[in-house]
N, C-alpha and C positions, 0 to 999 in steps of 0.2 A: 726169481722173476720180480717179486715185489721190491727187492732192493734196487734192481736196475730201473724200475719205473720211478721209484722215489728219487733216485739219483738224477734221472733225466728231468724230473719236474723241478728239482732244486737247482740244477745247473741251467736248464732252459726254461725257467719260470716265465720269462718274458715272452717266449714263444707260445706258451699255453694261453697267456693273456691275450696275445695278438690273435690267435686262432679263435678264442672265445668271442672277441669282438667281430671277427669276420663271420662267424656262425650267426651271431645276433643280427648282423647287418643283412645277411642273406635271408634269414627268417623274416625280417622286417620288410624286405623287398617283396618276398613271396606273399606276405599278408596284404601288402599294398596292391599287388597285381590281382589278388583274389577279390579284394574289395572293389577295385576299379572295373574289372572285367567279369566279375561273378554275376550269377543270375539274380533277379529281384527277390526270389523266394529265399535264397541263401542269405541275402542281406537282411531280410525281415527276421529270419530265424536268429541271426547274430544279434540283432537289436534286442529281441526278446530275451536271449540268454544274458546279454550284458545288463539289461534292466533287472533280471532276477539276481545276478551276482551283486549288483548294487544294493538290492533289498537285503540280501543275506549279510553283506558286510555292514550295512547300517544297523542290523540287529546285533551283530557281534561287537561292534565298537561304536556305541552311540556317542554323538557329539556331546561334550560337556556343556552344561547349562551355566552361563555366567550371568549374574544379575546385571541389569543395565547400568545401575549406579557404579558397580565395580569396574565395568569396562570404561565408563566415562572418566572415573578417577585415575585409571591406569593411563589413559591418554593424556591426562593433565600432569602427569609426573607424580602421582600418588596423593594429590590433594583430595581432601574430602569435601563434600558439599556443605558441611556445617562450618561456619567460621568465617 
């Protein structure tokens, strides 16, 4: 059975990709409908959850700190301020 499935994925790989996009599109439409026609409490809970996810991601991957002079030098094409 695994051989048959692997063969169908390799032969009809384009079909798998197409159905994946169809699935993602349907999920997106369902989420949009839920946001547009959902109750106010559900929207507030979703906002709280998204805010919490942003805080967690911010702790996991902090933004790199670039000194101001380095960013200005990079914009000028690598020139330094001295000279």
